C-alpha positions as MATLAB code, in Angstrom:
seq = 'MAKGNGNRYDETFKKETVKYIVENNKPIAQVARETGVNTNTLHGWIKKYGQQPEVKEAQTFSDAEMRALKKQLRDLEEENEILKKAMHYFAKSPR';
ca = [
     -13.250  -35.189  -24.880;
     -13.602  -36.509  -28.409;
     -10.492  -34.890  -29.814;
      -8.391  -36.306  -32.554;
      -5.056  -34.826  -33.623;
      -4.215  -31.556  -31.899;
      -7.329  -29.436  -31.527;
      -9.452  -31.329  -34.055;
     -12.656  -33.065  -33.047;
     -13.805  -36.287  -34.669;
     -16.802  -36.285  -37.009;
     -18.992  -38.285  -34.630;
     -18.485  -35.776  -31.830;
     -19.320  -32.881  -34.164;
     -22.481  -34.536  -35.483;
     -23.663  -35.593  -32.030;
     -23.052  -32.097  -30.665;
     -25.077  -30.519  -33.485;
     -27.825  -33.095  -32.998;
     -27.849  -32.335  -29.245;
     -28.212  -28.596  -29.934;
     -31.029  -29.125  -32.442;
     -33.006  -31.783  -30.547;
     -32.894  -29.983  -27.218;
     -33.119  -26.461  -28.642;
     -30.094  -25.528  -26.548;
     -28.421  -22.128  -26.796;
     -25.087  -22.431  -28.561;
     -23.331  -20.445  -25.843;
     -24.524  -22.920  -23.215;
     -23.330  -25.919  -25.239;
     -20.012  -24.157  -25.825;
     -19.553  -23.838  -22.051;
     -20.630  -27.456  -21.488;
     -18.289  -28.911  -24.111;
     -15.430  -26.424  -24.063;
     -15.825  -25.825  -27.809;
     -15.691  -22.256  -29.128;
     -19.093  -20.800  -30.099;
     -17.848  -19.898  -33.583;
     -16.742  -23.486  -34.064;
     -20.212  -24.708  -33.053;
     -21.835  -22.308  -35.521;
     -19.629  -23.758  -38.248;
     -20.581  -27.300  -37.292;
     -24.278  -26.431  -37.372;
     -23.856  -24.908  -40.808;
     -21.966  -27.983  -42.032;
     -23.905  -30.817  -40.351;
     -27.311  -29.239  -39.709;
     -28.746  -30.411  -43.020;
     -27.657  -34.044  -42.754;
     -30.542  -36.557  -42.588;
     -29.973  -37.728  -39.005;
     -29.814  -34.146  -37.734;
     -32.551  -32.852  -39.998;
     -34.843  -35.606  -38.698;
     -34.636  -34.038  -35.253;
     -35.771  -30.702  -36.703;
     -38.888  -31.885  -38.515;
     -42.443  -32.057  -37.247;
     -45.004  -34.621  -38.313;
     -47.998  -33.372  -40.295;
     -50.225  -33.740  -37.235;
     -47.793  -31.764  -35.072;
     -47.545  -29.058  -37.732;
     -51.356  -28.775  -37.996;
     -51.641  -28.575  -34.207;
     -48.972  -25.864  -34.042;
     -50.637  -23.857  -36.816;
     -54.005  -24.117  -35.045;
     -52.415  -23.023  -31.783;
     -50.800  -20.083  -33.575;
     -54.153  -19.017  -35.101;
     -55.860  -19.289  -31.710;
     -53.165  -17.218  -30.014;
     -53.280  -14.577  -32.750;
     -57.066  -14.364  -32.355;
     -56.743  -14.035  -28.574;
     -54.133  -11.331  -29.067;
     -56.468   -9.358  -31.344;
     -59.279   -9.618  -28.776;
     -56.966   -8.357  -26.040;
     -55.842   -5.442  -28.224;
     -59.464   -4.449  -28.856;
     -60.261   -4.714  -25.155;
     -57.226   -2.606  -24.312;
     -58.365    0.120  -26.722;
     -61.924   -0.039  -25.396;
     -60.873    0.366  -21.774;
     -58.344    3.060  -22.648;
     -61.131    5.145  -24.268;
     -63.868    4.655  -21.679;
     -64.157    7.370  -19.001;
     -63.872    6.296  -15.399;
];
């Protein structure tokens, strides 16, 4: 494992671990089990390294992706409203 002195991990290992969590949207508990690093330690690394350019790049969406996601969200919200109205309609109608 990428350990330095004692129980310390080198900077590269920390950054790569945070990048792995962010890029793959992995649960921290799962990564903790995979790497043998305490979950609290991983949370600290994410707080410290999560805003660095190479990690932040993995978190960002392009403008086209963002527009597509917003459109998908609007469509799903509209579908949800239609289903709610249908549910109320069928709940009221006698059988």
